[in-house]
N, C-alpha and C positions, 0 to 999 in steps of 0.2 A: 473515659475521652482521651484521647490522643495528644500529646504536649506537639505544640506547634515547633516544626524544626526551626534551628537557631542557625543562621548561616555564619562562619566565621566572620570574624571583624574586618579582616582584610576584602573577603567576597564582598560585603556589604558595601566597603567604599569603593571597590571597581564597580558595582552596580549602580551606584550613584553617579558615578563618572560618565557612566553609559547613558542612564536615563537623562542628563544636562545634555549629552551630544547629540541625543536622539533625536530623529527627524519625525514630524507627524504632530508635535507639542502634545505627548500622551498625557493623560489626565491620571493623577495619583489616586489610589485610595488605600485603606486603611484594611488591615487583615481582618475578617469576621469570620465567625463559627455558623458553618450552615445547620440544618436541620435533618440531615440525611438519616437512615435509620440505623445505622452502626454509629452515628453522631462524631463522623467524622469532620474535619476542617475543612472551611471553603476559605481559600485567600484570594483576594481582591487585589490585584497588582497593575502598575502602569507597565502598559505595552512598548517595547520598544522598537517595533519595527511592522511594516504591514507587508513585508514579503514574505515567502513562502515559509510557513511554521508547522506544517503537519510532523507529528510524531508516531510511530508504528504503536499500536494499543490503546491509542488517547482517540477520545471525541471531539473533534474542534468545530464550534459552531460559531457564525460569523454573520452576525445582523449585520448587513452592508449599508452604509448609509450612501444610499441612491436618491435622496429627497424625498418629494410624497409620494410614497410606494413602498412595497415590498421586495426584499430579495435577500433568502438568508442560504448560505451556503454551510453544509455539513459533512467535514470529511471524516470519515468513518473508520474507527479502528482497525478493521480489514482491510484497508486502503483505498476501499470505493468512495464514489462522491454522491451527494444529492443536494439538489438545488431545489429550493421550495420559492417559487415565484422568481419573476425577473424586471420589477421596476417597470419603470415609463419607457416610451419609445424615445424621449429626450435623452434619457438616463443610460441608454443601452450601451453606448462606447464605453463608458467609465465602469459598466458593470464586468464586460468584457476584459476590460483592461486589470481590473481586479482579479479575475480568475486565472488571467494568465499569470500575475504575479504571484500567484498561487502555485503556479505548475500545474495548474488542472488541463487532463490532456482531455479524460473521459466523464462525463456525468452518468452515473450508473442508473440514478434514478432520479427523473425531471419531474415536478409536481407544479401543476397549476392550478391555484385552488380554487380559482373562479375568474371567469372572462372578463374582467375590468380591467381598463389600460394601464391601469399603476402596478398591476402583478402581472401581466402577461405582453406589455408594451416591447419589451425587449427581448422576448422567449425566442422570437425568429430568427435573432442573431446569434443568440446562445445555442439554438438547432442548427444551424450553418455554419458556427465556428468551430464546435465539439463534438468529438464521438459520443454519441447518445444510447443509454441502454435503454430503460422502460420510463414510459412516459404516462403520468396519471393526470386525469382533468374529470372534473364532474362531469356528469350526464346532461349536460345541458348546451345549448348553442345562442350566440348571437349574432346580429349582422353587421357588427364594426368592424372596420378594415383591420384594427389591430387582434381581433379576433381571426379574420380570413387569412393575416399574413402569417398568422401560428398555425393554422390549418395546412396553408400552401408549403410552407417550411417542411412539417411533418412529411406530406406527400410526396416533395422535391427528394427526401431521403427515403424513401421506403420504408417509413416506421408506422408503427399502428400505437394509437391511443387505448389504454386500458379505464375504463372508467373507475374513479375512486371514489368508494363510498364506505360506511361505517361497517365495522366488521372484518374489514381486511386487514392480513397482516404479510406485509411485504419483503420482511426480513427478520430472521428469529434465529441468532446464532450467537454461541459464545458470550452470554450474558450482554448481548444488543437485540432490541426488540423494537421495530419500527412498525406501527398500527396506525390505521384511519378510524376517526370515533364518527365523523360526519362528513358528508352529508348522510342523515339517516331516511330522510322521507324522498317521495319521488317527485313531488311538485312545490315549488315556492315563487311567491310572485317577486320577491326581492333578490338579485343574483346574489347577493352577500350571504343569504343562507344556502347557498349552493357551495359554500367554501368546504375545501378540504382540509378536516383539521388533524392532524399529526400528531403522536403521543411518541415518543420515544424515551426507553428504557435503556439505561445502560449502568449495569450493576446496581448500586445504590445511587443514582442521578437519575434525573428525569426531566424533560423538556416536553411543553406544549407548544405547538404551532397552529394559532387560528384563523390565518387570513383573515378576511372580514365578518365571519360568524357574527349573527345579532344574537338579541335576546332569544329569539324562537328557538333556534339552533340549540343555544345553551341549554335551553329547556330540555329540548328533543335527547340531549347527551345525557342530563342528569335522570330524566324519567327512564333512558333506557338501562339505567345502571353502568355507564362505561366509567371506568376508573381514569378520572381526572385529574388525579394528583401529580403536580410538579413541581420540582424546585425550582425551576425559571419557565415563567409565562412570556410568550409572544403575545403582547395585548392585540386583540383583535381590533381591527378598523380603526388605526392608527389613534386609539385613545378616544373614540367617539362616544358620545352618551347612550348608542345605539347598541353597544355591547356591554361586556364586565359586569352582568348583572350580580347584585350583593351573593345570591346563593349561589351562581358559578363559581365567583371568587372563594366563596367558602369552600364548595368541592376541589376547586384547585389547591388551595392553600398553600401560594406559592410563595418564596421568600425573596426572589427577585421578580423582575419585569420589565421586559425591554419594548418600548414603544417606538418604531420607526416612522418617521415623520420629519418633514419639511420645517424649517425656522419660518415664520412669517408665512405659513400657508393659508389659502385662503378659504380653509373650513374650519379654521378656530381649533385644527387639532392640536394636543389632545385636548378634549373639553374637562373643565374644571372639575366638574362632578365627577368622572372616571378617576381622576387623579386625588381626588378626597377619598372615595372609596379605597384604593390603593393605599393610601397612608393611613387611614384606620383599620385595616388590615395589618398594618406593619409592613408593608412588602416597601423594598428599597428598590426605586424606579430609575433606569438608564435608558435616557432619551437619544435618539441619533442626531436631533437637532442641537443637542446641547454637548454630547459626547465624542458625536462622529460614529464610526464600527466600532462595535460592540463585539468583542471575541470572548466566548466562554470555553474553557479546554476542561475536560473531564476526563480522570482514569478509572472511573467506575465508583470512587468514594469521594475525592476531592475535585472541588471546582475551582479554577483560576480564571477570573474576570480580568480583561485588559479594555482600556479603549484607546483608540488613535483617532484624531481629529485628522477629517479629509477633506479634500478638495471638491468633492461633490457638493453643490448648494441647491437650495431650495427652488425648484422648477413647478411652475405650474401651468405649462403650456399644454397640458390636455384639457384644461379649462376654457371654453370657448369665450372669445373677446366680448362677445353680447351678453356675457353672463359671467362676470369675475367671480361670482362666489358659487358657483356651480347651481345645482337646483333642488328643490325640496319636492318631493312627490306626497300625493295624498293615498295610502295604500287601500283607501275604501272606494272613493271616487275615481281612482286612476287619473287624477287632475296634478299636474306638476306646477311649481311655481318658482318665481325667483326669490333669492333667499329674504330680501325687504318686502316681499309684498304684506298685502293686508289681510290678506286670505288662507293663510298659511295652517294647516291642519294642528291639531294638538300634538304635544311633541311625541306620544306612544303611537300615532298614527302617521309618523313622517318615514317617509324613505328617503335616504341622501343617493342622489343621483349626479354623475360626474360630469355627463354633457348631454347636450338636447339629441344626438343622437341615441344615447343609450336610451332617454327616456321613451321616446318614439319607439324604440326596438323594444321595449319592453310593457308597449301599449298604453303609453299614457298620453293624455291630451293635453295642450296648451292652455294654460288659464285664461279665461276672456278679461280679467282687469289687468294682471299684470303684463301679458302677452310677451312671456318666456322665450 
């Protein structure tokens, strides 16, 4: 096992002074050892700045705090950029501002994991504001305005959509491999299971990005024999009970997990049952509602984690005022309910639905008891 490099005393003092004066109230963590194949070290250190930090030859992953939604920026070691999801409409200005602070000019790989507003709401603004290379989306459509805005922005720039599915490798060079592990099927009732799941291997380090994939998709990936192992897991569906099954977690065997979620969100994310699973597997969890933006840098052997408190706060504007808690769908009967309805289906038969518009577009009918 390599020894942890010890900085000279004066440099340590200088770093301490910088941290005390740094912006964003960064959170400090102790250095820990990773479980990389070569037993390399993983230092978890406080961040000093949220300005441009890319270094040639390194993979830098930003789990951006955009409230109740997903947006992950990956600055690749070859100088290219990848964005997985783009958060909500309400947070789009904050997302664009963050990308500009990182001096992003072009997004070479843009992935919309699935057409839910909290994942694609800000994507039209991203497409309009940056040069775009390849766009990957699952082969599913909805009639929501958020989805139509994304499609319109793609058409306006003369871009094309490449359907993302299991078995695709979109980049494989110089020790960096980016592959899609899901969706593996051709039809899903729940849009969450259409989520493009992305695995990235860089040297001896690995990352897994799961969108909102639920246990159905997780089981498909396991049965297909996909390599799910990852040092860092982006927990699916903001920590909902509908994802992160025990068998899936065992297959991934992560040391670290990131949950992108808003404080005091209306869904109760992350659910305690998911947090308990992660604790039982010995996974160290970083939550954007507690830590702000989480940034993980890899040189192919070592990982460096930093967290930066941000000004982007919880926003639940995508949930209609008529239903502050969203909706619960019955996967069998295709009826959707208010969260406090007395006729809710059993937990295993529930589908989390963000809006009434989404429920109708997926073929659900309103419950006659709670009248959602």
